[in-house]
Gaussian input, Z-matrix of N, CA and C with variables (Angstrom, degrees):
# hf/3-21g

backbone

0 1
 N
 C     1     B1
 C     2     B2     1     A1
 N     3     B3     2     A2     1     D1
 C     4     B4     3     A3     2     D2
 C     5     B5     4     A4     3     D3
 N     6     B6     5     A5     4     D4
 C     7     B7     6     A6     5     D5
 C     8     B8     7     A7     6     D6
 N     9     B9     8     A8     7     D7
 C    10    B10     9     A9     8     D8
 C    11    B11    10    A10     9     D9
 N    12    B12    11    A11    10    D10
 C    13    B13    12    A12    11    D11
 C    14    B14    13    A13    12    D12
 N    15    B15    14    A14    13    D13
 C    16    B16    15    A15    14    D14
 C    17    B17    16    A16    15    D15
 N    18    B18    17    A17    16    D16
 C    19    B19    18    A18    17    D17
 C    20    B20    19    A19    18    D18
 N    21    B21    20    A20    19    D19
 C    22    B22    21    A21    20    D20
 C    23    B23    22    A22    21    D21
 N    24    B24    23    A23    22    D22
 C    25    B25    24    A24    23    D23
 C    26    B26    25    A25    24    D24
 N    27    B27    26    A26    25    D25
 C    28    B28    27    A27    26    D26
 C    29    B29    28    A28    27    D27
 N    30    B30    29    A29    28    D28
 C    31    B31    30    A30    29    D29
 C    32    B32    31    A31    30    D30
 N    33    B33    32    A32    31    D31
 C    34    B34    33    A33    32    D32
 C    35    B35    34    A34    33    D33
 N    36    B36    35    A35    34    D34
 C    37    B37    36    A36    35    D35
 C    38    B38    37    A37    36    D36
 N    39    B39    38    A38    37    D37
 C    40    B40    39    A39    38    D38
 C    41    B41    40    A40    39    D39
 N    42    B42    41    A41    40    D40
 C    43    B43    42    A42    41    D41
 C    44    B44    43    A43    42    D42
 N    45    B45    44    A44    43    D43
 C    46    B46    45    A45    44    D44
 C    47    B47    46    A46    45    D45
 N    48    B48    47    A47    46    D46
 C    49    B49    48    A48    47    D47
 C    50    B50    49    A49    48    D48
 N    51    B51    50    A50    49    D49
 C    52    B52    51    A51    50    D50
 C    53    B53    52    A52    51    D51
 N    54    B54    53    A53    52    D52
 C    55    B55    54    A54    53    D53
 C    56    B56    55    A55    54    D54
 N    57    B57    56    A56    55    D55
 C    58    B58    57    A57    56    D56
 C    59    B59    58    A58    57    D57
 N    60    B60    59    A59    58    D58
 C    61    B61    60    A60    59    D59
 C    62    B62    61    A61    60    D60
 N    63    B63    62    A62    61    D61
 C    64    B64    63    A63    62    D62
 C    65    B65    64    A64    63    D63
 N    66    B66    65    A65    64    D64
 C    67    B67    66    A66    65    D65
 C    68    B68    67    A67    66    D66
 N    69    B69    68    A68    67    D67
 C    70    B70    69    A69    68    D68
 C    71    B71    70    A70    69    D69
 N    72    B72    71    A71    70    D70
 C    73    B73    72    A72    71    D71
 C    74    B74    73    A73    72    D72
 N    75    B75    74    A74    73    D73
 C    76    B76    75    A75    74    D74
 C    77    B77    76    A76    75    D75
 N    78    B78    77    A77    76    D76
 C    79    B79    78    A78    77    D77
 C    80    B80    79    A79    78    D78
 N    81    B81    80    A80    79    D79
 C    82    B82    81    A81    80    D80
 C    83    B83    82    A82    81    D81
 N    84    B84    83    A83    82    D82
 C    85    B85    84    A84    83    D83
 C    86    B86    85    A85    84    D84
 N    87    B87    86    A86    85    D85
 C    88    B88    87    A87    86    D86
 C    89    B89    88    A88    87    D87
 N    90    B90    89    A89    88    D88
 C    91    B91    90    A90    89    D89
 C    92    B92    91    A91    90    D90
 N    93    B93    92    A92    91    D91
 C    94    B94    93    A93    92    D92
 C    95    B95    94    A94    93    D93
 N    96    B96    95    A95    94    D94
 C    97    B97    96    A96    95    D95
 C    98    B98    97    A97    96    D96
 N    99    B99    98    A98    97    D97
 C   100   B100    99    A99    98    D98
 C   101   B101   100   A100    99    D99
 N   102   B102   101   A101   100   D100
 C   103   B103   102   A102   101   D101
 C   104   B104   103   A103   102   D102
 N   105   B105   104   A104   103   D103
 C   106   B106   105   A105   104   D104
 C   107   B107   106   A106   105   D105
 N   108   B108   107   A107   106   D106
 C   109   B109   108   A108   107   D107
 C   110   B110   109   A109   108   D108
 N   111   B111   110   A110   109   D109
 C   112   B112   111   A111   110   D110
 C   113   B113   112   A112   111   D111
 N   114   B114   113   A113   112   D112
 C   115   B115   114   A114   113   D113
 C   116   B116   115   A115   114   D114
 N   117   B117   116   A116   115   D115
 C   118   B118   117   A117   116   D116
 C   119   B119   118   A118   117   D117
 N   120   B120   119   A119   118   D118
 C   121   B121   120   A120   119   D119
 C   122   B122   121   A121   120   D120
 N   123   B123   122   A122   121   D121
 C   124   B124   123   A123   122   D122
 C   125   B125   124   A124   123   D123
 N   126   B126   125   A125   124   D124
 C   127   B127   126   A126   125   D125
 C   128   B128   127   A127   126   D126
 N   129   B129   128   A128   127   D127
 C   130   B130   129   A129   128   D128
 C   131   B131   130   A130   129   D129
 N   132   B132   131   A131   130   D130
 C   133   B133   132   A132   131   D131
 C   134   B134   133   A133   132   D132
 N   135   B135   134   A134   133   D133
 C   136   B136   135   A135   134   D134
 C   137   B137   136   A136   135   D135
 N   138   B138   137   A137   136   D136
 C   139   B139   138   A138   137   D137
 C   140   B140   139   A139   138   D138
 N   141   B141   140   A140   139   D139
 C   142   B142   141   A141   140   D140
 C   143   B143   142   A142   141   D141
 N   144   B144   143   A143   142   D142
 C   145   B145   144   A144   143   D143
 C   146   B146   145   A145   144   D144
 N   147   B147   146   A146   145   D145
 C   148   B148   147   A147   146   D146
 C   149   B149   148   A148   147   D147
 N   150   B150   149   A149   148   D148
 C   151   B151   150   A150   149   D149
 C   152   B152   151   A151   150   D150
 N   153   B153   152   A152   151   D151
 C   154   B154   153   A153   152   D152
 C   155   B155   154   A154   153   D153
 N   156   B156   155   A155   154   D154
 C   157   B157   156   A156   155   D155
 C   158   B158   157   A157   156   D156
 N   159   B159   158   A158   157   D157
 C   160   B160   159   A159   158   D158
 C   161   B161   160   A160   159   D159
 N   162   B162   161   A161   160   D160
 C   163   B163   162   A162   161   D161
 C   164   B164   163   A163   162   D162
 N   165   B165   164   A164   163   D163
 C   166   B166   165   A165   164   D164
 C   167   B167   166   A166   165   D165
 N   168   B168   167   A167   166   D166
 C   169   B169   168   A168   167   D167
 C   170   B170   169   A169   168   D168
 N   171   B171   170   A170   169   D169
 C   172   B172   171   A171   170   D170
 C   173   B173   172   A172   171   D171
 N   174   B174   173   A173   172   D172
 C   175   B175   174   A174   173   D173
 C   176   B176   175   A175   174   D174
 N   177   B177   176   A176   175   D175
 C   178   B178   177   A177   176   D176
 C   179   B179   178   A178   177   D177
 N   180   B180   179   A179   178   D178
 C   181   B181   180   A180   179   D179
 C   182   B182   181   A181   180   D180
 N   183   B183   182   A182   181   D181
 C   184   B184   183   A183   182   D182
 C   185   B185   184   A184   183   D183
 N   186   B186   185   A185   184   D184
 C   187   B187   186   A186   185   D185
 C   188   B188   187   A187   186   D186
 N   189   B189   188   A188   187   D187
 C   190   B190   189   A189   188   D188
 C   191   B191   190   A190   189   D189
 N   192   B192   191   A191   190   D190
 C   193   B193   192   A192   191   D191
 C   194   B194   193   A193   192   D192
 N   195   B195   194   A194   193   D193
 C   196   B196   195   A195   194   D194
 C   197   B197   196   A196   195   D195

   B1=1.4520
   B2=1.5249
   B3=1.3163
   B4=1.4588
   B5=1.5251
   B6=1.3365
   B7=1.4512
   B8=1.5230
   B9=1.3193
   B10=1.4547
   B11=1.5208
   B12=1.3405
   B13=1.4567
   B14=1.5284
   B15=1.3044
   B16=1.4611
   B17=1.5273
   B18=1.3026
   B19=1.4569
   B20=1.5181
   B21=1.3245
   B22=1.4610
   B23=1.5272
   B24=1.3241
   B25=1.4547
   B26=1.5246
   B27=1.3283
   B28=1.4560
   B29=1.5142
   B30=1.3298
   B31=1.4596
   B32=1.5245
   B33=1.3232
   B34=1.4602
   B35=1.5247
   B36=1.3187
   B37=1.4671
   B38=1.5246
   B39=1.3549
   B40=1.4632
   B41=1.5167
   B42=1.3649
   B43=1.4578
   B44=1.5240
   B45=1.3498
   B46=1.4625
   B47=1.5296
   B48=1.3368
   B49=1.4661
   B50=1.5239
   B51=1.3115
   B52=1.4625
   B53=1.5318
   B54=1.3293
   B55=1.4650
   B56=1.5278
   B57=1.3383
   B58=1.4684
   B59=1.5193
   B60=1.3299
   B61=1.4603
   B62=1.5234
   B63=1.3324
   B64=1.4657
   B65=1.5304
   B66=1.3236
   B67=1.4682
   B68=1.5293
   B69=1.3334
   B70=1.4672
   B71=1.5235
   B72=1.3203
   B73=1.4699
   B74=1.5217
   B75=1.3316
   B76=1.4756
   B77=1.5165
   B78=1.3370
   B79=1.4633
   B80=1.5193
   B81=1.3236
   B82=1.4679
   B83=1.5203
   B84=1.3360
   B85=1.4641
   B86=1.5242
   B87=1.3282
   B88=1.4650
   B89=1.5318
   B90=1.3261
   B91=1.4576
   B92=1.5290
   B93=1.3131
   B94=1.4570
   B95=1.5236
   B96=1.3131
   B97=1.4625
   B98=1.5304
   B99=1.3431
   B100=1.4665
   B101=1.5285
   B102=1.3349
   B103=1.4550
   B104=1.5208
   B105=1.3280
   B106=1.4628
   B107=1.5191
   B108=1.3321
   B109=1.4609
   B110=1.5207
   B111=1.3321
   B112=1.4579
   B113=1.5223
   B114=1.3212
   B115=1.4642
   B116=1.5230
   B117=1.3238
   B118=1.4668
   B119=1.5251
   B120=1.3310
   B121=1.4712
   B122=1.5126
   B123=1.3183
   B124=1.4562
   B125=1.5180
   B126=1.3210
   B127=1.4584
   B128=1.5175
   B129=1.3207
   B130=1.4641
   B131=1.5134
   B132=1.3122
   B133=1.4577
   B134=1.5246
   B135=1.3323
   B136=1.4648
   B137=1.5280
   B138=1.3126
   B139=1.4570
   B140=1.5322
   B141=1.2977
   B142=1.4615
   B143=1.5260
   B144=1.3049
   B145=1.4626
   B146=1.5302
   B147=1.3046
   B148=1.4592
   B149=1.5238
   B150=1.3115
   B151=1.4593
   B152=1.5242
   B153=1.3087
   B154=1.4649
   B155=1.5164
   B156=1.3398
   B157=1.4557
   B158=1.5153
   B159=1.3168
   B160=1.4604
   B161=1.5228
   B162=1.3259
   B163=1.4614
   B164=1.5222
   B165=1.3217
   B166=1.4589
   B167=1.5217
   B168=1.3321
   B169=1.4641
   B170=1.5267
   B171=1.3241
   B172=1.4618
   B173=1.5194
   B174=1.3263
   B175=1.4626
   B176=1.5145
   B177=1.3188
   B178=1.4562
   B179=1.5197
   B180=1.3275
   B181=1.4610
   B182=1.5184
   B183=1.3298
   B184=1.4571
   B185=1.5202
   B186=1.3195
   B187=1.4541
   B188=1.5239
   B189=1.3245
   B190=1.4549
   B191=1.5313
   B192=1.3124
   B193=1.4588
   B194=1.5143
   B195=1.3073
   B196=1.4554
   B197=1.4662
   A1=109.72
   A2=114.81
   A3=121.60
   A4=107.37
   A5=115.56
   A6=121.31
   A7=110.16
   A8=114.56
   A9=121.10
   A10=106.44
   A11=116.67
   A12=121.88
   A13=109.47
   A14=115.16
   A15=120.99
   A16=108.21
   A17=115.67
   A18=121.29
   A19=109.38
   A20=115.72
   A21=122.32
   A22=108.05
   A23=116.35
   A24=121.13
   A25=107.49
   A26=115.33
   A27=120.85
   A28=109.45
   A29=116.15
   A30=120.78
   A31=110.27
   A32=114.83
   A33=120.73
   A34=108.84
   A35=117.24
   A36=119.43
   A37=112.09
   A38=117.50
   A39=121.69
   A40=114.45
   A41=117.53
   A42=119.92
   A43=111.01
   A44=115.24
   A45=120.43
   A46=110.67
   A47=116.34
   A48=119.65
   A49=111.22
   A50=116.70
   A51=120.55
   A52=110.88
   A53=117.27
   A54=120.67
   A55=110.72
   A56=116.74
   A57=120.10
   A58=109.94
   A59=117.44
   A60=121.01
   A61=111.41
   A62=117.36
   A63=122.13
   A64=110.21
   A65=116.75
   A66=120.72
   A67=111.24
   A68=116.61
   A69=120.66
   A70=110.79
   A71=117.12
   A72=120.51
   A73=111.20
   A74=115.96
   A75=119.68
   A76=110.84
   A77=117.17
   A78=121.05
   A79=110.52
   A80=116.80
   A81=120.36
   A82=112.25
   A83=117.44
   A84=121.17
   A85=113.03
   A86=117.44
   A87=119.65
   A88=114.96
   A89=117.91
   A90=120.77
   A91=110.12
   A92=115.34
   A93=120.08
   A94=109.08
   A95=116.00
   A96=122.98
   A97=113.45
   A98=117.73
   A99=120.60
   A100=107.76
   A101=116.26
   A102=120.86
   A103=112.69
   A104=118.41
   A105=119.74
   A106=110.29
   A107=113.18
   A108=121.40
   A109=107.03
   A110=116.43
   A111=122.20
   A112=109.30
   A113=116.91
   A114=120.92
   A115=107.12
   A116=116.09
   A117=121.88
   A118=112.55
   A119=116.74
   A120=120.28
   A121=109.96
   A122=114.62
   A123=121.50
   A124=107.98
   A125=116.64
   A126=120.12
   A127=110.31
   A128=114.88
   A129=121.07
   A130=108.34
   A131=115.50
   A132=120.40
   A133=107.23
   A134=116.92
   A135=119.93
   A136=113.10
   A137=116.76
   A138=120.03
   A139=110.31
   A140=116.10
   A141=121.36
   A142=107.40
   A143=117.95
   A144=122.49
   A145=112.09
   A146=118.29
   A147=121.35
   A148=112.57
   A149=118.08
   A150=121.98
   A151=111.46
   A152=116.83
   A153=121.10
   A154=110.32
   A155=115.35
   A156=121.36
   A157=108.03
   A158=115.99
   A159=121.91
   A160=107.94
   A161=115.90
   A162=121.12
   A163=109.78
   A164=115.53
   A165=121.75
   A166=107.79
   A167=115.81
   A168=121.12
   A169=107.65
   A170=116.64
   A171=120.55
   A172=109.69
   A173=115.56
   A174=121.81
   A175=107.41
   A176=115.39
   A177=122.87
   A178=107.83
   A179=116.78
   A180=121.34
   A181=108.66
   A182=115.60
   A183=119.63
   A184=109.42
   A185=115.38
   A186=121.72
   A187=110.24
   A188=116.20
   A189=121.71
   A190=108.87
   A191=114.99
   A192=119.92
   A193=110.37
   A194=114.22
   A195=118.72
   A196=112.88
   D1=145.19
   D2=175.57
   D3=-124.78
   D4=134.29
   D5=-178.87
   D6=-116.64
   D7=153.21
   D8=173.31
   D9=-121.19
   D10=141.91
   D11=176.98
   D12=-114.67
   D13=135.91
   D14=174.74
   D15=-129.13
   D16=161.30
   D17=178.23
   D18=-109.26
   D19=132.01
   D20=174.74
   D21=-124.21
   D22=152.09
   D23=175.80
   D24=-124.50
   D25=113.13
   D26=176.51
   D27=-91.87
   D28=152.07
   D29=179.66
   D30=-132.32
   D31=155.02
   D32=177.17
   D33=-161.68
   D34=143.67
   D35=173.42
   D36=-80.97
   D37=-4.13
   D38=-173.26
   D39=-94.69
   D40=-53.66
   D41=-172.36
   D42=-167.75
   D43=169.38
   D44=174.63
   D45=-64.42
   D46=-40.53
   D47=179.31
   D48=-60.16
   D49=-43.92
   D50=179.63
   D51=-65.71
   D52=-35.54
   D53=177.37
   D54=-66.16
   D55=-42.75
   D56=177.30
   D57=-64.30
   D58=-42.62
   D59=177.86
   D60=-60.36
   D61=-37.01
   D62=177.59
   D63=-59.27
   D64=-46.84
   D65=179.85
   D66=-67.15
   D67=-41.51
   D68=179.94
   D69=-64.59
   D70=-44.24
   D71=178.75
   D72=-61.06
   D73=-42.08
   D74=-179.66
   D75=-65.21
   D76=-40.83
   D77=177.63
   D78=-60.87
   D79=-45.74
   D80=-179.63
   D81=-66.45
   D82=-31.80
   D83=-179.92
   D84=-75.71
   D85=-29.58
   D86=-170.44
   D87=-113.67
   D88=-12.43
   D89=-178.29
   D90=-119.98
   D91=151.86
   D92=175.01
   D93=-106.69
   D94=154.06
   D95=174.88
   D96=64.33
   D97=35.45
   D98=176.42
   D99=-68.34
   D100=126.77
   D101=-178.33
   D102=-106.61
   D103=-37.16
   D104=177.20
   D105=-158.24
   D106=159.90
   D107=178.66
   D108=-136.84
   D109=133.08
   D110=179.60
   D111=-118.72
   D112=128.74
   D113=175.01
   D114=-78.67
   D115=122.11
   D116=-176.38
   D117=-98.51
   D118=-46.74
   D119=-176.05
   D120=-145.34
   D121=151.63
   D122=173.45
   D123=-122.52
   D124=144.84
   D125=179.74
   D126=-152.24
   D127=161.55
   D128=177.91
   D129=-130.51
   D130=128.98
   D131=174.17
   D132=-80.42
   D133=120.10
   D134=-176.94
   D135=-116.37
   D136=18.78
   D137=179.51
   D138=-60.53
   D139=-33.67
   D140=178.92
   D141=-128.89
   D142=103.48
   D143=-174.03
   D144=-57.50
   D145=-35.18
   D146=-178.76
   D147=-67.33
   D148=-32.25
   D149=-174.94
   D150=-122.99
   D151=60.18
   D152=-179.92
   D153=-64.30
   D154=144.65
   D155=174.43
   D156=-119.54
   D157=121.54
   D158=176.17
   D159=-83.29
   D160=141.27
   D161=-178.34
   D162=-127.72
   D163=140.63
   D164=175.24
   D165=-130.37
   D166=116.94
   D167=176.22
   D168=-91.12
   D169=123.26
   D170=-177.94
   D171=-126.33
   D172=148.19
   D173=172.11
   D174=-102.39
   D175=129.08
   D176=-177.76
   D177=-110.51
   D178=127.36
   D179=176.93
   D180=-111.21
   D181=126.90
   D182=178.37
   D183=-135.39
   D184=150.90
   D185=-176.84
   D186=-80.13
   D187=133.26
   D188=175.82
   D189=-83.72
   D190=137.20
   D191=178.95
   D192=-86.94
   D193=157.35
   D194=171.59
   D195=101.83

């Protein structure tokens, strides 16, 4: 088996968990053969205190076909 890893950044105004879930959901919706996802970094956009955006950078590993 051969795998490819890509980085996605999910965002949410609610929490880090919701931001990670955003990235995981997108990976599952758009990629085939996803085998694992690792949360690499968490961050918060604080440019506007009233409307903070939580960010979760995740690495997605999926199996290449063929």
